[in-house]
C-alpha positions in Angstrom: -25.3 57.7 -20.8 -24.9 59.9 -17.8 -22.6 62.9 -17.9 -20.1 61.4 -15.3 -19.7 58.3 -17.5 -19.2 60.5 -20.6 -16.6 62.5 -18.8 -14.8 59.3 -17.7 -14.8 57.9 -21.2 -13.5 61.3 -22.6 -10.7 61.3 -20.0 -9.7 57.7 -20.8 -9.6 58.5 -24.5 -7.3 61.5 -23.7 -5.1 59.3 -21.6 -4.9 56.6 -24.4 -4.0 59.3 -27.0 -1.4 60.8 -24.7 0.1 57.4 -24.0 0.3 56.6 -27.7 2.1 59.9 -28.3 4.6 59.2 -25.5 5.2 55.6 -26.7 5.9 57.0 -30.2 8.7 59.1 -28.7 10.3 56.4 -26.6 12.8 55.6 -29.4 14.3 59.0 -29.1 14.9 58.6 -25.3 18.4 57.3 -24.7 20.4 56.3 -21.7 24.1 55.5 -21.7 25.9 53.3 -19.2 29.6 52.4 -18.8 31.5 49.4 -17.4 35.2 48.9 -16.8 35.9 52.5 -15.9 34.4 53.7 -19.2 36.2 51.1 -21.3 32.8 50.0 -22.5 29.9 52.4 -23.2 26.5 51.2 -24.3 23.5 53.3 -25.2 19.9 52.0 -25.2 16.6 53.7 -26.1 13.2 53.7 -24.5 12.1 50.9 -26.7 14.6 48.5 -25.0 16.9 48.5 -28.0 20.7 48.8 -27.9 21.6 51.7 -30.2 25.3 52.0 -29.7 28.3 50.2 -28.2 31.6 51.9 -27.9 34.8 50.1 -26.9 38.1 51.6 -25.9 41.1 50.0 -27.6 42.5 48.9 -24.3 39.6 46.6 -23.6 40.1 44.6 -26.8 42.5 41.8 -25.8 42.2 38.7 -28.0 43.6 36.7 -25.1 40.8 37.8 -22.8 37.6 37.9 -24.8 35.6 36.8 -21.7 36.4 40.0 -19.9 35.2 42.1 -22.8 32.0 40.1 -23.1 31.3 40.6 -19.4 31.9 44.3 -19.6 29.6 44.6 -22.6 26.8 42.6 -20.8 27.2 44.7 -17.7 27.1 48.0 -19.6 24.2 46.9 -21.8 22.1 45.8 -18.8 22.8 49.1 -17.0 21.9 51.1 -20.2 18.6 49.1 -20.7 17.7 49.6 -17.0 18.4 53.3 -17.2 16.4 53.6 -20.5 13.5 51.7 -18.9 13.5 54.0 -15.9 13.3 57.1 -18.2 10.5 55.5 -20.3 8.6 54.5 -17.2 9.0 58.0 -15.8 7.4 59.5 -19.0 4.5 57.1 -19.1 3.8 57.3 -15.4 3.7 61.1 -15.6 0.9 60.8 -18.2 -1.0 58.4 -16.1 -0.6 60.5 -13.0 -1.8 63.7 -14.8 -4.9 62.1 -16.3 -6.0 59.3 -13.9 -7.1 61.5 -11.0 -9.4 63.3 -13.4 -11.3 60.1 -14.2 -14.3 59.9 -11.8 -15.3 56.6 -10.3 -11.8 55.0 -10.2 -11.2 53.3 -6.9 -7.5 54.3 -6.6 -5.2 57.2 -7.0 -1.7 57.0 -8.5 
């Protein structure tokens, strides 16, 4: 195997190891979003899991369950989107740092 190919394989192995390390930490990345003027607060992690839902007493109205459900859905979707953006940022940073060092790739990040 030529030295350039060995270097490429070494770099790819480093990138895989770094990506695995980053993915192992995604559960500790959290993002919080609110809805209804902070009446509903939802926190999600980088593994796309909801880890916390906080409701203000004022949002709990037995006569308007639909509004509370809508606020929870809105806050949850925002929190998941924010957590995904943070996770993507971390994983893209690894790829950007390592990909340009791999010879023979037809593209740059």
